[in-house]
C-alpha positions in Angstrom: -57.8 4.6 -5.0 -59.0 8.0 -6.1 -57.3 11.3 -5.5 -59.8 12.1 -2.7 -59.2 8.8 -1.0 -55.5 9.5 -1.0 -56.0 13.0 0.3 -58.2 11.8 3.1 -56.0 8.9 4.1 -53.0 11.2 4.0 -54.6 13.8 6.3 -55.4 11.0 8.7 -51.8 9.9 8.7 -50.6 13.5 9.1 -52.9 14.0 12.1 -51.8 10.7 13.7 -48.2 11.7 13.1 -48.5 15.1 14.7 -50.2 13.6 17.8 -47.5 10.9 18.0 -44.7 13.5 17.7 -46.3 15.7 20.4 -46.6 12.6 22.7 -42.9 11.9 22.1 -41.9 15.4 22.8 -43.9 15.5 26.1 -42.7 12.1 27.4 -39.0 12.7 26.3 -39.2 9.7 24.0 -37.2 10.6 20.9 -38.1 7.3 19.1 -41.8 8.0 19.3 -41.2 11.6 18.3 -39.2 10.5 15.2 -41.9 8.0 14.3 -44.5 10.7 14.5 -42.4 13.0 12.3 -42.2 10.2 9.7 -45.9 9.5 9.8 -46.6 13.2 9.4 -44.3 13.4 6.3 -45.8 10.3 4.9 -49.2 11.7 5.3 -48.3 14.9 3.5 -46.8 12.9 0.7 -50.0 10.9 0.3 -51.9 14.1 0.1 -49.7 15.3 -2.6 -50.2 12.1 -4.5 -54.0 12.6 -4.2 -53.7 16.1 -5.6 -51.6 14.8 -8.5 -54.1 12.2 -9.3 -56.9 14.8 -9.3 -54.9 16.9 -11.7 -54.3 13.9 -14.0 -58.0 13.2 -14.0 -58.7 16.8 -14.9 -56.3 16.7 -17.8 -57.7 13.4 -19.0 -61.2 14.9 -18.9 -60.0 17.9 -21.0 -58.5 15.7 -23.6 -61.7 13.7 -24.0 -63.7 16.9 -24.5 
């Protein structure tokens, strides 16, 4: 998967996690809230991976030039 793909998938996971966290807060469901926080963190981590892949590709391109 490319860096862009990871960044997009990560953003989707982050948004889903935020929504789940908010739902858990408003329904007084700590399990759902915690699951949402986990999804949100997972999404942020995947976005970071995508950025790292992009930087690695940029370095690879510089080395080839």
